[in-house]
Backbone bond lengths (Angstrom), bond angles and torsions (degrees), N, CA, C in turn:
res aa  C-N    CA-C-N  psi(-1)  N-CA   C-N-CA  omega(-1)  CA-C   N-CA-C  phi
1 M - - - 1.420 - - 1.552 110.20 -
2 L 1.373 115.49 126.24 1.439 120.17 -179.58 1.596 108.31 -68.31
3 R 1.297 112.10 146.78 1.456 120.11 172.04 1.490 110.76 -114.08
4 M 1.314 119.84 127.14 1.432 125.34 -174.22 1.544 108.35 -129.99
5 L 1.350 115.54 125.61 1.426 123.08 174.00 1.539 106.82 -92.02
6 G 1.247 119.80 127.23 1.463 121.14 -176.80 1.524 115.79 -160.25
7 A 1.286 118.16 -172.17 1.480 122.83 179.06 1.532 107.08 -151.68
8 P 1.302 117.15 146.71 1.515 123.16 179.81 1.568 111.83 -60.06
9 G 1.346 115.34 -31.48 1.455 119.38 178.46 1.515 117.45 -76.85
10 S 1.322 114.74 -5.38 1.467 120.29 -178.44 1.498 108.99 -92.57
11 P 1.365 120.22 116.51 1.411 120.79 -179.99 1.522 112.77 -63.26
12 Y 1.290 120.23 -29.06 1.459 123.38 -179.80 1.496 110.17 -75.10
13 T 1.377 116.32 -35.37 1.500 119.12 171.60 1.522 110.02 -57.09
14 R 1.310 114.13 -49.23 1.491 117.42 -178.20 1.537 113.23 -66.41
15 K 1.335 114.96 -32.08 1.461 118.25 175.13 1.497 111.60 -63.60
16 M 1.308 119.17 -45.63 1.438 122.67 -175.87 1.537 111.39 -75.90
17 R 1.336 117.29 -33.76 1.460 119.02 179.17 1.555 110.50 -67.82
18 A 1.354 116.94 -40.65 1.463 120.21 176.28 1.551 111.38 -66.38
19 L 1.366 116.16 -36.71 1.448 118.72 176.95 1.527 113.53 -63.63
20 L 1.365 112.47 -45.31 1.478 113.94 176.57 1.524 116.52 -65.11
21 R 1.363 113.03 -32.64 1.519 114.43 172.43 1.510 111.22 -64.69
22 Y 1.292 116.60 -46.72 1.507 117.13 -178.78 1.526 110.68 -62.70
23 R 1.300 118.27 -38.67 1.453 119.59 -175.67 1.541 112.14 -83.76
24 R 1.355 114.92 -2.64 1.483 122.34 179.07 1.480 110.01 58.06
25 I 1.304 117.89 43.54 1.484 123.37 175.72 1.546 107.28 -97.54
26 P 1.337 117.18 118.80 1.481 116.67 178.51 1.527 113.52 -60.41
27 Y 1.330 113.56 137.66 1.460 117.10 -178.32 1.513 110.37 -148.22
28 Q 1.320 116.86 159.25 1.448 122.56 176.91 1.569 106.66 -121.21
29 L 1.325 116.79 118.89 1.488 118.15 177.70 1.534 110.44 -91.67
30 L 1.295 112.37 125.32 1.526 119.85 178.63 1.522 103.79 -108.60
31 F 1.324 115.65 127.70 1.521 118.49 179.26 1.486 106.81 -82.10
32 Q 1.384 113.47 138.84 1.464 118.16 177.14 1.466 111.43 -56.61
33 G 1.324 115.02 132.67 1.413 122.33 176.86 1.517 115.94 82.65
34 S 1.332 116.66 4.55 1.495 121.89 178.94 1.510 110.06 -76.97
35 P 1.342 116.91 155.92 1.477 120.39 178.05 1.563 108.74 -59.75
36 G 1.243 118.38 141.96 1.428 125.46 179.70 1.476 117.13 92.37
37 T 1.395 115.11 2.42 1.482 118.28 179.82 1.524 110.00 -104.85
38 E 1.312 117.11 3.59 1.512 117.75 -172.35 1.532 109.74 -71.83
39 G 1.268 122.87 -34.65 1.417 124.25 -174.42 1.489 116.22 -90.81
40 L 1.276 116.86 5.36 1.503 123.03 -176.97 1.537 110.45 -72.27
41 P 1.341 116.41 149.27 1.454 118.34 174.10 1.512 112.14 -57.27
42 R 1.344 114.67 151.67 1.428 119.65 179.71 1.538 112.81 -110.80
43 P 1.303 115.44 138.62 1.473 116.41 179.74 1.511 111.19 -75.79
44 K 1.364 114.70 164.92 1.468 118.06 177.29 1.535 112.54 -61.27
45 V 1.355 113.05 -42.08 1.428 120.64 175.22 1.503 108.78 -120.41
46 S 1.287 118.66 123.78 1.497 125.05 -175.59 1.527 109.22 -71.15
47 L 1.344 113.96 101.64 1.487 120.11 178.26 1.509 109.90 -132.50
48 L 1.271 121.21 156.52 1.457 126.91 176.25 1.536 109.24 -117.09
49 P 1.316 114.28 138.37 1.465 128.89 0.00 1.535 113.41 -80.94
50 T 1.280 120.27 155.35 1.436 126.36 171.65 1.532 110.87 -112.82
51 F 1.341 116.22 127.41 1.412 121.83 176.33 1.520 109.98 -104.59
52 F 1.323 115.16 150.55 1.501 122.47 179.69 1.530 108.56 -110.71
53 L 1.284 113.73 104.44 1.425 120.93 -168.60 1.555 111.25 -132.37
54 P 1.381 117.85 153.84 1.458 118.43 -178.13 1.564 109.96 -76.32
55 D 1.369 114.27 140.46 1.476 117.34 174.74 1.548 106.83 -87.11
56 E 1.328 113.50 -167.15 1.489 120.82 -176.00 1.522 110.30 -59.98
57 D 1.320 118.56 -27.82 1.472 121.14 -179.59 1.479 112.72 -97.64
58 G 1.286 118.55 9.36 1.446 121.39 179.50 1.499 116.54 83.25
59 K 1.290 116.30 2.59 1.457 119.84 -179.53 1.527 111.79 -85.36
60 E 1.322 114.60 135.92 1.452 117.26 -179.92 1.520 112.67 -69.77
61 V 1.320 115.72 128.60 1.390 119.93 178.49 1.551 110.11 -134.09
62 A 1.330 116.72 160.94 1.443 121.40 178.27 1.531 109.38 -87.95
63 V 1.354 113.49 131.04 1.447 119.86 -174.91 1.539 109.77 -128.12
64 T 1.312 117.35 131.65 1.462 122.56 -179.39 1.505 110.67 -123.03
65 D 1.279 115.01 -178.69 1.528 123.33 176.52 1.531 111.75 84.98
66 S 1.325 115.68 99.55 1.472 119.73 -170.64 1.508 116.34 -63.03
67 T 1.359 118.57 -32.35 1.480 119.71 -177.24 1.511 111.90 -64.12
68 P 1.337 120.33 -55.91 1.470 120.01 176.69 1.518 112.18 -64.79
69 L 1.273 121.36 -27.50 1.457 123.17 177.77 1.522 109.45 -65.92
70 I 1.361 116.28 -40.79 1.461 118.28 178.30 1.513 110.87 -61.49
71 R 1.373 115.60 -40.96 1.450 117.22 179.99 1.556 112.09 -69.24
72 R 1.327 117.10 -31.90 1.426 118.12 178.49 1.492 110.86 -68.61
73 F 1.335 117.39 -40.21 1.472 121.52 -179.55 1.498 110.31 -68.63
74 E 1.344 115.85 -27.59 1.528 115.17 176.18 1.500 110.10 -65.45
75 R 1.308 116.89 -34.84 1.472 120.94 -178.75 1.500 111.71 -74.06
76 E 1.317 117.20 -34.63 1.485 122.24 -168.25 1.548 111.86 -98.13
77 F 1.397 119.12 -14.87 1.457 119.86 -178.94 1.583 105.69 -132.92
78 E 1.275 114.07 129.72 1.482 121.66 -176.59 1.517 111.38 -87.83
79 G 1.353 115.96 151.23 1.432 122.94 169.26 1.537 113.89 91.00
80 R 1.319 115.34 153.55 1.483 124.19 175.10 1.529 110.85 49.66
81 S 1.335 113.19 50.61 1.467 119.48 -178.77 1.465 111.98 -64.53
82 V 1.400 118.76 146.62 1.414 123.79 173.97 1.555 112.83 -105.46
83 L 1.330 114.22 7.46 1.487 119.52 177.78 1.513 108.05 -112.44
84 P 1.342 119.10 119.86 1.484 119.02 -179.65 1.468 111.76 -63.73
85 E 1.302 115.49 141.78 1.492 120.62 175.39 1.549 112.07 -66.00
86 D 1.299 117.18 -36.41 1.474 119.08 178.90 1.530 109.63 -66.83
87 P 1.361 117.28 128.96 1.503 120.32 -176.00 1.508 113.56 -63.71
88 V 1.280 118.05 -32.31 1.446 123.08 -179.16 1.527 108.41 -65.73
89 L 1.395 115.82 -53.27 1.467 119.96 178.53 1.558 111.69 -61.26
90 R 1.374 114.05 -40.17 1.454 117.71 -179.94 1.559 113.03 -60.91
91 F 1.346 112.90 -36.41 1.453 114.26 177.46 1.537 112.42 -70.03
92 L 1.335 117.15 -43.52 1.455 121.50 176.22 1.513 112.46 -58.75
93 D 1.319 114.91 -38.64 1.492 120.83 177.54 1.493 111.25 -64.12
94 A 1.357 117.76 -42.32 1.404 122.02 176.03 1.501 114.67 -62.72
95 L 1.313 116.77 -40.16 1.444 122.55 176.62 1.514 111.78 -63.18
96 L 1.347 117.11 -43.78 1.436 119.79 -179.39 1.521 110.56 -70.16
97 E 1.242 120.61 -35.22 1.509 123.39 177.60 1.506 108.46 -66.60
98 D 1.319 117.47 -38.00 1.461 119.69 179.74 1.548 110.97 -67.86
99 Y 1.308 114.94 -42.21 1.524 121.48 175.30 1.510 108.27 -56.08
100 A 1.353 118.60 -45.39 1.422 119.46 -173.45 1.491 109.79 -68.58
101 D 1.350 115.18 -46.30 1.461 119.51 -177.09 1.501 116.18 -67.45
102 E 1.321 114.77 -32.10 1.464 118.63 -172.90 1.493 116.11 -111.18
103 W 1.385 119.84 -19.62 1.419 120.02 175.00 1.484 114.88 -109.10
104 L 1.380 117.78 -44.99 1.485 120.15 176.16 1.507 111.59 -61.45
105 T 1.391 115.92 -29.40 1.450 117.79 178.36 1.546 111.74 -66.87
106 K 1.295 118.29 -20.91 1.448 123.46 175.50 1.577 106.88 -65.71
107 A 1.310 115.40 -45.90 1.473 119.90 175.82 1.564 111.92 -60.61
108 M 1.319 112.34 -41.45 1.526 118.74 -179.56 1.519 111.01 -59.18
109 F 1.344 112.97 -50.30 1.509 120.21 -174.95 1.559 108.16 -71.41
110 H 1.328 115.29 -40.10 1.437 118.54 -178.16 1.539 110.89 -59.49
111 Y 1.338 118.15 -59.46 1.454 119.70 -177.16 1.519 110.32 -59.97
112 R 1.258 122.46 -39.70 1.480 122.59 -178.35 1.524 114.05 -62.65
113 W 1.332 117.64 -35.52 1.444 121.62 -171.99 1.519 115.75 -117.94
114 Y 1.340 113.40 13.72 1.486 118.51 -178.10 1.503 111.87 -109.96
115 Y 1.323 116.55 -33.40 1.448 122.30 -176.43 1.501 113.09 -107.03
116 A 1.326 115.70 139.56 1.445 120.42 -173.32 1.504 114.62 -55.31
117 A 1.306 116.13 -46.58 1.561 117.35 -178.35 1.466 111.24 -61.65
118 D 1.282 119.04 -37.52 1.445 125.68 -178.86 1.537 112.40 -70.78
119 I 1.338 113.66 -42.48 1.475 120.08 173.08 1.516 110.97 -59.13
120 E 1.307 117.02 -45.18 1.411 120.86 -177.51 1.550 111.41 -65.22
121 K 1.252 115.81 -43.77 1.520 119.35 -179.42 1.592 111.13 -66.44
122 A 1.392 111.63 -50.13 1.453 113.55 178.86 1.505 115.35 -61.16
123 G 1.332 116.41 -39.09 1.455 122.73 -175.94 1.561 108.42 -67.93
124 A 1.328 116.02 -33.24 1.500 118.70 -178.88 1.509 111.09 -78.50
125 I 1.377 120.96 -34.91 1.423 122.30 -167.36 1.538 111.63 -100.19
126 L 1.280 118.00 -37.78 1.543 120.59 -175.13 1.507 110.29 -51.75
127 P 1.376 120.48 -49.47 1.428 118.09 -177.44 1.558 112.15 -66.58
128 L 1.273 117.84 -28.64 1.513 119.71 176.50 1.483 114.00 -70.72
129 W 1.317 118.68 -20.65 1.445 121.39 174.62 1.542 110.46 -65.03
130 R 1.279 116.34 -26.95 1.408 120.89 178.41 1.521 111.87 -74.34
131 N 1.302 114.18 -37.30 1.512 121.15 -177.84 1.513 110.06 -164.35
132 T 1.323 116.90 114.74 1.512 118.29 176.02 1.513 113.81 -83.57
133 S 1.326 115.87 -10.30 1.507 118.18 -174.57 1.479 108.93 -95.96
134 V 1.342 113.96 58.51 1.505 119.49 175.50 1.521 107.87 -134.50
135 T 1.308 117.27 156.10 1.472 119.78 176.90 1.562 109.07 -77.85
136 D 1.322 117.81 165.89 1.428 123.32 174.70 1.505 109.13 -60.99
137 E 1.336 113.96 -39.46 1.528 117.20 -178.81 1.527 108.90 -65.09
138 E 1.319 120.72 -37.46 1.436 120.72 -177.38 1.496 113.21 -73.24
139 V 1.340 116.47 -32.08 1.473 121.65 -178.17 1.501 112.87 -80.94
140 A 1.325 117.71 -25.52 1.495 120.11 -175.43 1.457 117.87 -50.52
141 P 1.389 117.22 -46.00 1.509 117.69 -179.83 1.536 111.09 -67.42
142 F 1.309 116.66 -33.66 1.515 116.83 177.53 1.537 110.80 -68.51
143 S 1.327 117.50 -36.40 1.485 119.79 175.41 1.474 112.01 -61.13
144 K 1.346 117.03 -44.52 1.527 121.20 179.68 1.524 107.21 -65.68
145 M 1.313 118.20 -42.37 1.528 117.52 -176.98 1.504 111.36 -63.85
146 I 1.328 117.59 -39.87 1.446 119.67 -176.44 1.513 109.33 -69.71
147 R 1.359 118.71 -43.40 1.397 117.46 175.22 1.518 116.19 -55.68
148 E 1.297 112.20 -47.67 1.455 117.04 -176.54 1.526 111.34 -65.92
149 R 1.344 117.47 -44.05 1.450 120.04 -177.38 1.495 111.17 -63.78
150 Q 1.338 118.97 -46.48 1.453 122.62 -176.53 1.471 111.43 -71.48
151 I 1.246 118.79 -36.69 1.526 119.08 177.25 1.508 110.02 -65.03
152 E 1.328 118.46 -39.43 1.482 122.01 173.53 1.476 114.26 -58.92
153 R 1.368 116.75 -30.20 1.486 120.39 179.58 1.522 116.42 -83.99
154 L 1.302 116.52 -2.06 1.500 120.23 -179.87 1.535 108.94 -55.41
155 W 1.340 116.90 -43.40 1.497 117.99 -178.91 1.491 111.86 -62.56
156 V 1.324 120.48 -32.03 1.471 122.61 -178.68 1.528 107.99 -67.35
157 V 1.349 115.44 -46.02 1.460 118.24 -174.52 1.578 112.44 -73.22
158 G 1.319 114.61 -23.53 1.477 119.98 178.13 1.478 115.74 110.51
159 S 1.350 115.58 13.85 1.477 118.59 177.67 1.582 109.35 -98.62
160 N 1.293 114.17 124.00 1.432 119.71 174.93 1.499 109.58 -162.40
161 D 1.348 119.02 -179.87 1.470 118.73 -175.96 1.548 113.94 -61.68
162 I 1.328 117.09 -25.80 1.452 119.75 179.76 1.537 111.31 -78.27
163 T 1.357 117.36 -39.80 1.384 118.83 -171.85 1.549 111.20 -91.18
164 A 1.287 118.91 -12.83 1.480 122.45 -172.02 1.597 108.89 -55.56
165 P 1.300 123.54 -47.85 1.395 119.70 -178.23 1.561 114.10 -60.86
166 V 1.369 114.73 -35.96 1.458 117.23 -179.75 1.537 108.14 -65.50
167 I 1.349 117.70 -45.70 1.479 120.46 -175.70 1.533 108.90 -63.10
168 E 1.341 116.97 -48.82 1.443 118.93 -175.30 1.543 116.42 -67.17
169 Q 1.352 113.24 -38.46 1.477 115.77 176.46 1.550 112.26 -67.06
170 S 1.349 113.31 -36.69 1.439 119.78 178.30 1.534 111.15 -61.90
171 Y 1.372 115.49 -42.12 1.465 118.43 -178.61 1.506 110.00 -63.87
172 R 1.332 118.94 -41.42 1.440 121.47 -178.67 1.534 109.87 -66.08
173 R 1.367 119.08 -38.91 1.476 120.24 178.75 1.488 110.00 -65.99
174 F 1.367 115.20 -40.67 1.552 117.52 178.83 1.497 108.65 -60.96
175 L 1.323 119.09 -44.53 1.509 118.64 -179.90 1.447 112.75 -59.91
176 R 1.373 120.53 -42.26 1.453 121.34 -178.95 1.547 110.73 -68.68
177 A 1.392 115.84 -38.91 1.417 117.65 178.11 1.552 113.50 -65.29
178 F 1.359 114.54 -42.26 1.423 120.09 -179.75 1.527 110.93 -66.00
179 D 1.357 115.48 -39.87 1.461 119.31 174.40 1.508 113.02 -53.99
180 A 1.338 114.52 -46.48 1.461 118.19 -178.57 1.496 112.30 -63.48
181 H 1.326 115.18 -37.93 1.498 120.13 179.10 1.501 110.47 -66.99
182 L 1.366 119.41 -42.68 1.332 121.21 -175.31 1.543 114.87 -69.41
183 Q 1.324 116.50 -16.01 1.393 122.43 170.12 1.489 114.86 -65.91
184 R 1.296 115.45 -19.44 1.491 122.87 178.93 1.501 115.96 -108.89
185 F 1.300 114.29 -37.07 1.504 121.72 -175.92 1.499 107.68 -134.34
186 P 1.365 116.96 143.33 1.459 122.91 176.66 1.536 114.22 -70.66
187 Y 1.389 117.38 -22.81 1.460 123.61 -174.96 1.500 108.20 -139.27
188 L 1.272 117.76 166.31 1.400 124.42 -175.04 1.538 114.03 -55.39
189 L 1.378 114.31 -42.25 1.450 119.88 -174.17 1.561 110.85 -114.60
190 G 1.285 116.66 32.17 1.438 118.77 175.74 1.496 116.00 122.22
191 D 1.340 115.53 -138.48 1.523 123.35 -175.95 1.525 112.77 -93.51
192 R 1.260 119.45 16.55 1.441 121.68 177.99 1.539 108.81 -150.07
193 P 1.329 118.37 149.61 1.487 119.18 -175.72 1.523 109.50 -81.98
194 G 1.360 113.10 146.06 1.469 120.41 174.84 1.534 107.10 -110.05
195 S 1.284 114.63 178.19 1.505 118.21 176.01 1.567 111.59 -58.51
196 G 1.340 116.65 -29.88 1.445 121.76 177.16 1.476 111.20 -60.47
197 D 1.363 117.86 -46.81 1.429 122.31 177.83 1.524 113.95 -55.92
198 F 1.354 113.96 -43.89 1.480 118.24 178.04 1.538 112.04 -66.20
199 G 1.316 116.63 -34.60 1.468 121.65 177.82 1.559 107.47 -63.83
200 V 1.330 117.86 -51.56 1.493 120.77 179.61 1.516 109.22 -61.59
201 F 1.322 116.71 -44.67 1.494 120.01 -179.99 1.561 110.53 -54.48
202 G 1.290 116.29 -44.66 1.486 119.73 -172.11 1.510 108.47 -58.89
203 Q 1.343 116.65 -48.92 1.455 120.31 -178.24 1.544 111.49 -65.35
204 L 1.365 114.31 -38.97 1.499 118.19 -175.25 1.519 111.76 -72.77
205 T 1.402 119.41 -18.00 1.427 120.89 176.96 1.573 107.34 -61.37
206 Q 1.292 116.82 -32.24 1.476 119.40 177.18 1.489 111.40 -88.81
207 L 1.349 118.15 -48.71 1.447 122.53 -173.82 1.527 112.01 -63.36
208 A 1.359 115.80 -43.81 1.385 121.35 -175.00 1.537 115.34 -90.03
209 L 1.308 115.86 -30.80 1.420 120.63 -169.05 1.536 117.88 -112.62
210 F 1.320 116.09 -14.16 1.420 117.82 -176.00 1.504 115.68 -120.66
211 D 1.319 116.08 -61.78 1.445 122.17 -175.47 1.520 112.96 -68.89
212 P 1.348 120.48 124.90 1.471 120.25 -170.98 1.522 117.59 -59.93
213 T 1.282 116.77 -41.21 1.475 119.69 -175.72 1.544 113.59 -68.27
214 P 1.337 119.09 -50.25 1.467 120.43 178.40 1.578 107.18 -72.55
215 M 1.290 121.92 -28.36 1.455 121.31 179.15 1.507 106.31 -61.36
216 A 1.349 118.66 -45.79 1.484 120.99 -179.52 1.515 111.32 -62.98
217 V 1.381 116.79 -36.01 1.423 121.97 -177.73 1.542 106.28 -68.20
218 T 1.344 115.66 -44.24 1.492 119.93 -179.62 1.500 111.35 -59.16
219 L 1.347 117.24 -45.70 1.485 121.38 -178.65 1.497 109.35 -67.50
220 E 1.285 116.67 -32.71 1.514 117.86 -177.97 1.580 109.16 -72.07
221 E 1.381 113.55 -43.15 1.476 115.89 -176.81 1.521 112.59 -83.03
222 S 1.304 117.91 -36.49 1.463 115.18 -172.88 1.523 110.58 -161.06
223 P 1.347 116.76 93.34 1.498 119.34 168.84 1.520 112.31 -57.49
224 R 1.370 115.56 -26.80 1.483 119.41 179.22 1.537 111.95 -64.33
225 V 1.370 116.71 -42.13 1.481 116.70 176.48 1.453 111.32 -64.26
226 Y 1.330 117.32 -39.53 1.492 120.64 179.67 1.512 108.89 -58.39
227 A 1.303 118.12 -44.15 1.465 122.34 -179.53 1.547 108.80 -65.78
228 W 1.321 118.05 -40.04 1.448 121.81 -178.91 1.570 109.38 -60.77
229 V 1.262 115.21 -39.65 1.512 117.63 -178.94 1.536 108.09 -63.93
230 E 1.281 119.46 -47.04 1.464 122.26 179.56 1.568 111.55 -59.07
231 R 1.389 116.31 -37.96 1.402 118.08 178.64 1.537 113.45 -71.16
232 M 1.283 114.22 -33.24 1.476 119.42 -178.20 1.552 114.79 -64.95
233 E 1.340 114.82 -23.20 1.422 118.91 -170.94 1.503 113.06 -55.47
234 D 1.329 117.53 -34.26 1.485 120.25 -178.61 1.537 106.93 -146.20
235 L 1.318 117.26 99.50 1.416 123.51 176.70 1.522 113.73 -104.49
236 S 1.314 116.66 23.44 1.450 120.48 179.47 1.510 113.89 -58.32
237 G 1.342 118.06 -26.14 1.450 122.60 179.21 1.414 115.03 -91.88
238 L 1.343 120.62 -0.75 1.412 123.01 -177.87 1.528 109.85 -74.91
239 E 1.325 118.93 136.70 1.422 124.67 167.61 1.542 105.39 -101.26
240 P 1.365 116.39 106.18 1.456 122.24 -173.72 1.490 111.13 -62.31
241 G 1.376 114.93 140.64 1.449 122.36 174.98 1.539 109.71 -99.84
242 P 1.274 116.90 -158.18 1.476 121.70 -175.07 1.569 114.72 -80.63
243 W 1.264 117.07 154.23 1.475 120.91 167.71 1.486 108.52 -75.86
244 I 1.336 113.85 159.74 1.453 117.79 171.14 1.526 112.59 -62.62
245 S 1.334 118.13 163.11 1.486 119.32 178.51 1.532 105.95 -80.90
246 P 1.326 117.57 135.54 1.468 118.40 172.09 1.483 115.90 -64.95
247 D 1.324 115.73 -14.62 1.446 122.04 178.60 1.531 112.33 -88.29
248 A 1.266 114.95 -6.71 1.521 120.96 -173.46 1.528 110.19 -141.21
249 V 1.355 115.96 53.98 1.433 119.56 178.94 1.492 108.81 -69.65
250 P 1.292 118.59 124.95 1.467 124.23 -173.94 1.470 112.93 -67.32
251 D 1.380 116.22 149.97 1.440 121.67 177.11 1.501 114.33 -57.86
252 T 1.356 114.50 -33.03 1.473 118.11 -177.79 1.557 110.27 -66.31
253 L 1.347 118.38 -33.51 1.433 119.79 175.09 1.505 112.15 -70.62
254 K 1.376 115.82 -36.48 1.459 118.99 178.10 1.466 110.66 -66.85
255 T 1.329 121.53 -28.59 1.397 124.03 175.38 1.553 111.19 -66.17
256 I 1.312 115.54 -39.29 1.484 120.97 175.34 1.552 109.49 -64.69
257 L 1.247 116.00 -45.33 1.476 123.06 177.11 1.557 110.82 -61.44
258 T 1.308 115.75 -33.83 1.470 119.04 176.72 1.583 110.77 -64.31
259 E 1.325 112.57 -38.86 1.491 116.89 175.55 1.554 111.90 -61.49
260 V 1.379 113.61 -41.97 1.432 117.69 176.65 1.500 111.65 -60.84
261 G 1.320 116.13 -43.49 1.468 119.52 179.90 1.551 112.51 -71.76
262 R 1.273 117.38 -23.77 1.480 121.67 -178.49 1.573 112.21 -73.58
263 V 1.365 113.17 -36.41 1.457 115.56 -174.80 1.511 114.05 -121.71
264 Y 1.312 117.69 -45.58 1.503 117.77 -174.94 1.475 111.56 -73.67
265 A 1.394 118.18 -42.68 1.431 119.10 -177.14 1.556 111.50 -57.54
266 P 1.382 119.08 -49.42 1.451 116.28 -179.30 1.498 115.27 -65.13
267 F 1.363 114.91 -28.50 1.443 116.65 176.31 1.502 111.36 -68.65
268 L 1.333 118.71 -42.57 1.476 121.66 -179.24 1.520 110.30 -60.54
269 L 1.330 116.83 -42.35 1.438 121.35 -177.18 1.542 110.59 -68.73
270 A 1.341 116.82 -44.00 1.475 120.83 177.72 1.493 113.69 -66.39
271 N 1.332 116.59 -37.46 1.474 122.28 174.23 1.495 113.31 -61.22
272 A 1.347 116.36 -47.75 1.412 121.13 179.57 1.534 112.11 -61.38
273 Q 1.336 115.65 -42.86 1.482 121.57 -179.31 1.538 109.25 -65.20
274 A 1.304 118.13 -40.12 1.479 121.97 177.80 1.535 112.01 -58.70
275 L 1.369 114.56 -45.84 1.444 119.99 -179.85 1.491 112.71 -68.46
276 E 1.393 119.64 -35.83 1.409 123.94 177.80 1.520 110.11 -63.96
277 Q 1.302 117.51 -36.60 1.437 124.45 -175.46 1.564 113.63 -89.76
278 G 1.361 114.60 -5.25 1.426 119.32 178.27 1.539 110.10 71.43
279 A 1.301 118.83 27.70 1.408 121.50 178.56 1.461 115.11 -75.74
280 E 1.315 121.06 149.32 1.439 122.57 -178.38 1.564 112.74 -84.75
281 R 1.342 113.51 -14.65 1.471 119.55 -179.50 1.528 110.06 -139.07
282 V 1.357 114.46 147.24 1.402 121.97 165.19 1.519 107.57 -84.91
283 E 1.301 117.27 118.77 1.435 119.56 177.56 1.510 108.40 -122.86
284 T 1.324 121.30 114.34 1.394 124.54 -174.14 1.496 110.82 -156.57
285 S 1.337 116.73 -178.28 1.479 122.22 172.60 1.449 110.37 -119.59
286 I 1.344 115.35 130.47 1.477 118.89 177.16 1.568 107.68 -126.31
287 D 1.300 115.66 127.71 1.466 120.23 -178.01 1.500 110.38 58.31
288 G 1.321 116.96 33.24 1.431 120.98 175.79 1.518 113.83 76.94
289 K 1.332 116.91 9.58 1.433 121.11 179.64 1.550 111.20 -123.23
290 P 1.272 117.12 156.02 1.523 118.49 -178.16 1.520 112.14 -67.75
291 W 1.289 116.22 145.90 1.482 120.29 178.20 1.524 105.72 -136.11
292 T 1.307 118.01 130.49 1.482 121.19 174.95 1.522 110.25 -146.06
293 Q 1.318 115.82 135.67 1.468 122.81 175.40 1.534 109.79 -162.80
294 K 1.300 116.43 176.93 1.488 120.66 174.05 1.565 106.26 -75.41
295 P 1.339 113.39 143.97 1.548 116.07 175.30 1.521 107.59 -61.36
296 F 1.342 113.98 150.45 1.475 122.51 -177.38 1.501 107.96 -122.28
297 P 1.355 119.72 100.36 1.425 121.80 -176.72 1.514 115.32 -53.03
298 Y 1.315 117.60 -41.57 1.492 122.29 -179.05 1.480 110.61 -57.09
299 Q 1.296 118.15 -41.53 1.504 118.48 -175.94 1.515 110.88 -75.67
300 A 1.333 118.47 -14.32 1.446 118.24 170.19 1.544 110.83 -76.35
301 K 1.341 116.12 -27.33 1.476 119.52 172.60 1.522 109.28 -70.67
302 C 1.307 117.65 -34.45 1.485 120.69 179.68 1.524 107.86 -64.34
303 L 1.246 118.58 -42.19 1.479 122.09 174.04 1.540 113.82 -58.10
304 R 1.288 113.37 -46.74 1.429 119.99 179.04 1.561 109.72 -61.48
305 W 1.381 118.43 -45.87 1.406 121.24 -178.11 1.563 112.10 -64.89
306 L 1.298 115.67 -36.11 1.465 117.51 175.65 1.530 113.35 -63.88
307 R 1.368 112.68 -44.44 1.453 120.36 -179.57 1.533 109.63 -62.76
308 E 1.380 117.68 -39.61 1.389 119.53 179.78 1.562 110.70 -67.16
309 A 1.315 117.25 -41.22 1.433 120.19 177.10 1.511 112.06 -61.70
310 H 1.321 116.71 -37.71 1.452 123.17 -179.96 1.607 107.33 -64.86
311 A 1.358 115.15 -46.85 1.430 120.23 -176.80 1.508 110.94 -65.46
312 E 1.316 117.98 -27.94 1.461 122.03 -176.92 1.533 114.33 -74.89
313 L 1.306 116.49 -16.76 1.436 122.01 179.41 1.496 111.17 -67.47
314 S 1.297 116.88 148.21 1.471 120.17 175.25 1.522 109.13 -65.26
315 D 1.304 118.14 169.31 1.482 118.75 179.85 1.480 114.35 -61.83
316 S 1.402 116.01 -42.49 1.444 118.31 178.30 1.530 111.00 -70.06
317 E 1.283 119.73 -32.19 1.513 122.16 178.83 1.488 106.57 -70.66
318 R 1.254 121.18 -43.41 1.479 124.95 -179.52 1.556 111.94 -61.73
319 T 1.312 110.51 -41.85 1.530 116.86 178.15 1.528 108.05 -61.85
320 A 1.355 114.28 -44.46 1.468 115.60 -179.00 1.552 114.65 -63.90
321 V 1.395 114.21 -40.12 1.469 120.06 178.33 1.551 107.81 -66.06
322 D 1.305 120.40 -44.54 1.471 122.48 -177.57 1.535 107.48 -65.35
323 G 1.308 118.03 -31.37 1.498 118.18 179.30 1.533 108.03 -68.27
324 V 1.316 120.26 -38.38 1.458 122.07 178.64 1.573 109.70 -65.30
325 L 1.296 113.09 -44.66 1.509 118.32 -172.74 1.529 113.64 -79.71
326 A 1.373 116.28 -14.77 1.438 119.31 179.56 1.530 111.92 -54.28
327 G 1.336 115.45 126.63 1.446 121.19 175.42 1.536 113.08 86.23
328 T 1.352 117.98 -4.74 1.465 120.76 -179.95 1.529 113.38 -88.35
329 G 1.350 115.07 -16.67 1.492 119.31 -171.04 1.498 114.94 93.30
330 C 1.378 115.62 -21.34 1.427 117.54 176.33 1.551 114.49 -68.00
331 E 1.364 115.90 -19.38 1.411 119.49 -176.49 1.516 109.76 -66.49
332 A 1.288 119.30 -22.13 1.456 124.64 178.51 1.531 109.80 -59.06
333 L 1.333 118.68 -30.05 1.448 121.58 -176.90 1.515 113.20 -66.17
334 F 1.372 114.94 -22.13 1.453 119.19 -170.52 1.529 113.26 -123.27
335 T 1.333 116.83 20.04 1.467 120.55 174.55 1.497 109.61 -110.09
C-alpha cells in the first residue's frame, strides 16, 4: 500500500489521490502535521503530496513531483493506464498536464491570495486541515503565518497587479474552451482520463470548488466544468473507453491547445530566456499585455522536458504532433 502525505488544499494532493482511486491502487493518505508523521523521511524540497517509496537500495525515501510519480506508478502497477499508448496522444497528454500543473496553478494561487474574501477563507481553513482539534486561539497564529507567507510568494508564482488581467482572462477562456470540449467528450483525450485530466482536475478542485472568487467565475462560465470536477474526484467505478484517434483530433481540443499556446508557451520561452541571461525578472508580453515576474527555474526544466519528448518522437510521429499544434501557438516551443 502506498503512503502519501498530503492536504485537501493542495491541488497536487487531490490530483494524485484521484489518480490512485481511478487506477485502483491501494493507498494510505496521511494528513500533513497529523500524529505519526514526525519520523517520516523528509524530501529535499518540501512539497505536497509526498510519497514514501524505496530507492535503488531498498531504503525508504520521500519522493515528490506528481508528473514523474505518475510515470513511476505506470511502471509499477498494471492496468487502467492514464498514459495513451499512441506516441502522438501521449505527447499531447504530457503537454496538457504540464499546462495544468504550471499555468493553471498560477490562476489557483492568484485567486486564493489576491482577493480579500479568498484570503480570509483560505487563511481560516488551511491550518484546520492539519488539525481540527485545536482552539481558535491556538490556530490564530498559524492562520496569520500562512496568509503572510503565501501573499509574499505571489510575486514568485507570477501573480501581481500587472499580470492579474492576463491570468483571469486566460482562466475564463479555458473554462469556455473546456466546456465546449466536454459537450463532445467526457475527458480531454476521449472516453478515458489521461494524466492531463488529473492535472486539470487538481487545480480545479481549488478554483471551482473551494476559493470563492474563482468558484463564482466557474459557475458563471461553465456549470458543466464544475460538475466534471465533482465527477473526477473518484473514478474507481469507471470502465474506461477508447482514446480519441490521433488522426482525428477534434477542433475543441485544438481550441484548448490554442489557449496553451496563447499564454503558457510565451511564458515558458520568456522564462527560459531570462534564466539564460541571468535576469532578475521575466519581462515579456502575453496575450498583448505586459507580464513580469521572477524567473522560475523549475519551469525552465519543464520546457526542456517537453522539447526532449518532442525530439524523441519518430519523424512520422513528430510530423503528426506538429500538424496538431500548427496554428495553436504551441509550435513556438519546438522551433
